[in-house]
N, C-alpha and C positions, 0 to 999 in steps of 0.2 A: 863120644860120637852120636847116641842119641840125645843131647842136648842142642849139638847142631844141627841135627835132622830137626829139632823142634823149630827153630828160627826159620831154616831154610825152607821149609816146609811151608812155613805160615807166610813168608814171604812170597814162595811160589806158587801159593792159592789166590795170595792178594794181586797179583802180576795177572791171572786169567782170567780175574772178574770174579771169584768167588767174594762171597759177602762176608766183611770183618768179623763178624760175630760167629758165621760159620766154618770160617777161616781160624780163627783162635779155637773153637770145639774139638774140631777136627785135627788139629794138629793138636792139641793136648792129650786127646785120647788114643792116637797111635803113639804117641812118644810113652804114654802110659801102658797099653799093651807092648810094647815092644820092651819095656823096662819090667815087666814082668810077665815074661814070655813063659816060664815055668810054673806060674799061679794057676790055680782055676777061674776059667773066664778071664783070664789074662790082667787079672785084678781092673778089668772094666767095671767092675758093681760101682768104682768110686767114682765114674762119670756122674752117673745120675744122682749120688749123694751132693759132691759138690756142685751142681748144678743149681739144686736146690739150697743149696748153703750159702751162694754166692748171691740167691735172690733174696733169702730168709731173714732180711736186716729190716730194722723198723723205719730209720729214717729213708729209706728208700720209697717208703707209701708215699712221701711229700711227693715224688717227681711226677706220677701221671696228675698228681691233682694241679702243680704248679704248670704243667702242658696246658690240660685246660684252661687254667686262670688267662694263659696267655692266648689262647683259640677266642673265649669267650670275650675277652678285650679289645682284640683285633676286628670283631664282628659289631661290637655294642658302638662304634663311632668316637672314643673316648680318645681316643690318637687324634683325628682330625680336631675335636676340641681343645685338646692339649697344645695342638699346632697354632691353632687360631689365636688362643690366649699366649704364647711365646713371642708370636708374630705382633701382637698386639703391644707386649714390652719392648722390644727388641726394635721394631718399626720394618722401614723396608730399606734396600740400598745393595750395592755390590757383596756378595759374602755374608750376610746375614739370614740366607734361606739355609744356607747349610749350616750354619752357628744352629739355626733352629733345629735343625733334622740332627745336631748331635744331642742338643741340650732335652729333648723329648724323648730321644732314644735311651739317654740315661737315665729319665724321668721313668720312663715305662720300664727299666732295668730293677727298680723295685716293687714293681707287680709280678712280674713274670718272671720265671728262671731258665727260658730257653731263647737263645743268641738270633737263630733261623725265626722263630715267632715273634722277635723284634722287630727282625728284618721285615718282615713279610707287614707286620700293621705299620712302620713308618715309613716303608717305601710305598706301600700302595697310597698313601695322603703325600708322601715330600716329593717322591718322582716326578708324580704327575706335573704338583707344583713348580718343583726348579725347572722343567720342562716348559713350562708355559713363560717362565720369566727368561728363558734363554740360555740355560745351561746345557753343557753337553751330556748326554744321556749318561757314556761313560762313566765321566765325573759322578753325576748326580748317584749312580749306583756305588763308587767307590767310599764315598761319604756316607751313605747309606750302610753299608757293610762292614764298615770300620766302626761307626758309631754303635751298631748292634752290639758288637764285641763287648762294650763296657758293660753289657747286662748280665757276664758269669761273673762281674765282681763286685757290682752291688747289690746288696741283697735283695730278694732271696735269690739261691743260684743253686742251679741242679749240681754243677761243679763240685761246689764245697760241698754239698750233700754226698756226695760219690767220695769225695775226698775224707770226708768224717768217717764213714762206713770203712775204707781203706787203712786209717790210722785211729788206733783208739785213741790217740793223746791229743786231738784236737777235735771240741766240740762243734756242732754245729753251730749256736750261737756266737761263740769266739769268733770260727771263720767268719760269721756275715759281718760281724765287727770290724774285723782284722779287712775285711774288705771293701769298706766304704772309703776311707782316705783315698787308697791308691785307685778304686775306680773312677772317684771326682775327679784326681790327678789326669789320670788317662782319658777322659772325656775335655779336660782343659785342653792338654796334649793335643789334641785331634783338633782341637780348634782355631790354633795355631795355623799350620797348615793348609787346612780347609778354605780359611779366608784367604790366607797370603794368595794361595794359587788362585782362588777365583777373581781376587785384584789384579793378580801380577798379568792374568790371561783376558780382562776386561769379560770374564762372565757375569751373566745377569744383567745384561743391560737395560732390559724391559723391567725390572723387578721394583724400581722406582716407581713406574707408573702404575702400579695394580694397587688398589685401595688397602689401606691399613684396618685390620677388625676394629670395633671399636672397645675399649680396653674393658669397662663394667660388664657389658654384656659377655663378653669373650669369657672373663673372669667366672660370670654366674654358670656359664656353660659348663665350663673347666672343673668348678668347684668339685664336683663326685670324682674325679678322675684324680684331682689333686690330693682328695683323702684317703684313695686307697690305702699307700706305702705308709702315710700315719697310722691305719690302722693296723696293717699286717705288720710293719717294725714296732710300732708302740705298744702294740698287744702282747707282743714277744717279750718285749723288754720289761713290761708292767708284770711277766710271769701269767698274764691272762689264758694264754697258750705256748704250747711248744711249736716248733717250726713245721713239725708235720701237723698239727692241728690248725697251724695257721691257714698253710694251704686250703685247708677245706673252707676256713673262713673266707677266703678269698677269692674261692669259687662262688658262695651264694652270696658276697657280696657283688661281686662281676653282673651275676644272674639277676640280681635286686635292680644292680644300674640299667641294664641293657633292656631289661622286661620292662620294670615300673617306671623310669625316671625318664630314660632316652626312648623308650619303646623302638628299638632298633632291632630286636631280637624276638622271635615269635616262638612258639610251642613248636612250629614245623621247623624253625631252623636248630632244636637243640640237636637233633639226630645227628645232622651234617656235622655240629660242633664235637659231639660226643664222638663220631665214628673218627675223624682228623685227629683228635688227639689221643684215642684209643691207639691208632695205627703208629703215631710217633713215639709214644709212651712205650708200645710193645717194641719197636726198634729197641730202643735206651734200654729197656731192661734184658731182654734177650743178651742183647752183647754184654752186658753185667754180667748176666746167668752163666753164658759161655764161656766169658774171661775166667770164671771161679774155676773151670778145669785147666786151662792154661796157666792160672797162677799154682793151681795144686802140681800140677807136672813138673814147674820151675821147682819148685821146693823140694818133692821128691827125688827129683835127679839132683838135687844137688849145687843147681847154676847159680843160685843167688850169692851165696858167698864166696864164691873163686871169683865170679865175676867184681863184687864190693873189692875184695881183698887186692884184685889187679890194680881196680882205680886207684883206691887210698894209697897203695905202695909204687904209685907211678911216677915219685918225685916231684907233684906238680904244686904239691902244697892245698891250703884249703880254698885260696880265691881260684887256682890253677884249676882244681878239680870241679868246683864249681861253673867256671867257666866254659869247661868241657860239656859237663852235662849239660847245659844254655845252649851250647853249639849242637849239640846232639838232641835235643829238644825240638829245635827252630828248626834241626834239619827233617826231624819224622813229622813235625806239625803241617809240614807242607802236602802230605801224603795221608794221615790219619786225623781222624776226628777227636775233640779233648776227651771224652768219656774212653775212646778205646785208649789214648794216648794215660790217662789216670791208670786204667786196669793194669797196663800191660808193663809200666815204668814203675809206678810208685813201690811195688814188693819189690825191684832190682833194686830201688834206689834209699828205701828207708835204712838197712845196714850201713851206707855212707851218712847219711842224716846224722843217725847216731852216732857216729866215731867219731863226727866233728860238732857235736852236740847243737846241731842246729834249732831252733825252735821249729817245733812239726809243725803250728798256725802261721808261721812267718813263710815259710819252707812251703806252705800249701799255697798262700798268698802268689808267691813266686813261680810257681807251676801254675797256678789260675791264668798270672800273665802270660806264662808263655803261651797255654792255651787259649789265652783269647786273641792272642798275633795270630796263632794259626787258624785263628775262624776267618781272617780276610788278607791272609798270606797263598796268593797262587800256587799250584794249580788245584789243590784240592782246600776250598775255602768255603765252609758250609754257607757261613753269610752272604758271600760274594755270590755264590749260585744263586741264592733267593732274589738277592738285588738286583742281579745282571739279567733274569729270567722277568721280572718285572718292568726292566728298563727295555728289555729286549736287546742288550748289546752281548755280544762276546767277553769271556771274564779276559782273554790275552788284550783287549782295547781297556781295560783298567790298570794296567801294571804302571802306564807313565804316571797315575795320578796316586794310586796306593802308595806307591813307593814311600812318598816324605811321610804318609799317614804312620807307616810300619815303622818309622824311623823317629818318630814322637812318642809314640807307646814304648819303644826299645828303650827311649831314653828315661823313661817312667820305671820299668823294669829296672835299671842300671841305678836309679834312683834307690828304689827298695832294697838294694840289696846293699849299697853303703850307707844308708840309713835306715837299720830295720824298723827304728822306731813308727815310721810312718805306718805300718801295718800294725806294731804291736800296741802304740799308744791307745788306743781308742779301747780294745778286748779287755787292757788292764785297767784301764777309767772305770770300764762298767762293770770292773769284777769277774768276770771270765777266766 
């Protein structure tokens, strides 16, 4: 009964507008107190201990740094230079600007670990450019919101860092390598419906009349941005620094590019950049720490084992259970953000992963693909919220466009299920 109250209380608080982190912590603390009614202090001394335990993990140090990297590259003008370089390569014409938006968002995924930050950086440049070319604002917001979702698949990724903390058998380097191929496939899959819709509905009629940037000049301006993923990912592969240290290197590289090369960031700009990054990092990390209380209450109340056994013994078989899990996460992903999904459901699903001997790295990529889908699945889609705000449209107006892109990325998820080597080949080749 107390276990039922845990979930009922959490859902009820969510429905009345309590922030996700507070709902997790309050529901967990209330159930700990009810389960230890005869103990001193009702067992509530476990609450501060698990609050700290949820936060006191070394890999989580990378999260505020990668969030800061996203803010720095957003303000440094790197996105604009990458867009001009991409346009210089692919040229002008119907459907080319959406293609450029997706490719640039994928590339920025190798710099920042935050989908909303990626959506803000790409959206600030591309939505205005697509508007000038004659694309509807709702379509532009859909393309940018979907493209930014590839950010959590292409390393570095905040989602993979959180997953590695929850699953000790999956290292951060292995997850980063495993996400590369599915992330690229997801981006390519998004290009197909984006270009098809643009040409079918005769969007971008003015695009062909706009000037094409000169190739060599665009390359010179974009070279510092192009070098960022090489430095970050190459340095980790070469063993020069860990993923956490790579985030710090990326911060100083971004500041060097913004302040010394492009000179788009001044000392006066540092305070708003740090404040913006600090606020976003605090939200993520507070949710992580309060989820530690929720996870502790799950384990002490004995909820995880009965739920796992009920699913395993349901008679659905391995692929039936996997389909059930994906369906459940798709439904949940419409209402919860990615970090919260990881923190709530990974402890519940981990016994099922162990029962079927699923590879933890493969399952992490699969779960992250699902979270990426949730980032642009209405009604609660963090990337779409950002892109719709930039475009000045309501989220409801994007449904007719975003549905095709959701289907395209869903097919990539199915492909990773059918062929696990799409995720596992690269980490094994690199020796992780």
